[in-house]
C-alpha positions in Angstrom: 32.6 13.1 -7.6 31.8 16.5 -6.1 29.7 17.2 -9.2 27.5 14.2 -8.6 27.2 14.9 -4.9 26.0 18.5 -5.7 23.6 17.3 -8.3 22.2 14.7 -5.9 21.8 17.4 -3.2 20.0 19.8 -5.5 17.6 17.0 -6.8 16.9 15.9 -3.2 16.1 19.5 -2.1 13.8 19.9 -5.1 11.9 16.7 -4.3 11.4 17.8 -0.7 10.1 21.2 -1.8 7.7 19.5 -4.2 6.4 17.1 -1.5 5.8 20.0 0.8 3.9 21.9 -1.9 1.8 18.9 -2.7 1.0 18.3 1.0 -0.1 21.9 1.4 -3.1 21.2 -0.9 -4.5 19.0 1.8 -5.2 21.8 4.4 -7.6 20.9 7.1 -8.7 22.5 10.4 -5.9 22.3 13.0 -8.1 22.4 16.2 -7.7 18.7 17.0 -4.0 18.8 16.5 -3.5 21.8 18.8 -5.1 19.9 21.7 -2.8 16.9 21.0 0.3 19.1 21.1 -1.0 20.7 24.4 -1.3 17.2 25.9 2.3 16.5 25.0 3.6 19.8 26.4 1.6 19.4 29.7 3.1 15.9 30.4 6.5 15.3 28.7 6.7 11.9 30.4 4.1 10.6 28.0 6.2 11.4 24.9 6.9 7.7 24.3 3.2 6.8 24.7 0.4 7.2 22.2 -1.4 10.4 23.0 -4.9 9.0 22.4 -4.3 5.2 23.0 -6.4 3.1 20.6 -9.0 4.1 18.0 -12.1 1.9 17.4 -14.4 2.9 14.6 -18.2 2.7 14.6 -19.1 -0.5 12.7 -22.3 1.1 11.4 -20.5 3.8 9.4 -19.4 3.3 5.8 -16.7 6.0 6.1 -14.5 6.6 9.1 -12.5 9.9 9.4 -9.7 9.9 11.9 -7.7 13.0 13.1 -4.2 11.7 14.0 -1.0 13.3 15.1 2.6 12.0 14.7 5.6 12.9 16.8 9.0 11.5 17.8 8.5 8.4 18.0 4.8 7.6 18.1 1.5 8.1 16.4 -1.4 9.4 18.4 -3.1 6.0 18.1 -1.2 2.8 18.9 -3.9 0.8 17.1 -6.7 1.7 14.8 -9.6 -0.7 14.5 -11.9 -0.4 11.5 -14.3 -2.8 9.8 -14.0 -4.6 6.5 -15.2 -2.5 3.5 -15.1 0.8 5.5 -13.6 3.7 3.7 -10.8 5.1 6.0 -9.7 8.7 5.8 -6.8 9.7 8.1 -5.9 13.4 8.5 -2.4 13.3 10.0 -0.2 16.1 11.2 3.4 16.2 12.6 3.7 17.9 15.9 7.5 18.2 15.7 9.8 17.2 12.8 9.1 15.7 9.3 7.7 12.2 9.4 6.1 9.8 7.0 3.5 7.0 7.1 3.4 3.8 5.1 0.8 1.1 5.1 2.2 -1.4 2.6 -0.8 -3.6 2.3 -3.0 -0.6 1.3 -0.3 1.0 -1.0 0.0 4.1 1.3 3.2 6.1 1.6 2.9 9.7 2.5 5.3 12.5 3.7 4.1 14.5 6.7 5.6 18.0 7.1 5.4 19.8 10.4 2.4 22.2 10.7 0.8 20.7 7.6 -1.9 18.1 7.4 -1.7 15.1 5.1 -4.8 13.2 4.1 -4.6 9.5 3.3 -7.5 7.3 2.2 -8.0 3.6 1.6 -10.8 1.0 1.8 -10.3 -1.8 4.3 -11.0 -4.6 1.9 -9.2 -7.4 3.8 -9.4 -8.7 7.4 -6.2 -8.8 9.4 -3.6 -6.7 11.2 -1.5 -4.3 9.2 1.5 -2.4 10.4 1.8 1.3 9.7 5.2 2.9 10.3 7.3 6.1 9.8 9.2 6.4 6.5 11.3 9.5 7.3 14.2 9.0 9.7 13.2 11.0 12.8 15.8 10.2 15.4 16.9 7.4 17.7 13.5 5.9 18.2 12.7 5.7 14.5 12.9 1.9 14.3 10.1 1.6 16.8 7.9 4.3 15.3 4.9 2.2 14.2 1.3 1.1 15.0 -1.2 -1.5 13.9 -4.4 -1.2 11.8 -6.8 -4.0 12.7 -9.5 -4.7 10.1 -12.4 -6.9 11.6 
């Protein structure tokens, strides 16, 4: 039994290292994320709120690029509103511990390592409301770590 446990542990560590290496290929400028972290540090009482509230895209743009942060147990936007057929690019960075983001309806599932920026892309081809949520256990509030993408 110990042999299987050791093998499982080694494989798990290798997978995490591979994910971190792959995410390092998505390096983007950190300036936006530094200001988000400063907002959190200046007002710790807002740690359970979304830093930036809600995001609404410009309906006249074909492509929307969003800078987003994630931290225990919130994303920087509670809701993200985009328009049907827009290409959505989300550059996302963890401000504290490892997190993840999944948007099942758009086949998105990405690991977000601290101090690295992950880039996810999809085309909003269907109207509706779609939940995004954290896929890496990040503490006691993990079950509530989610937001909504609204496609109009």
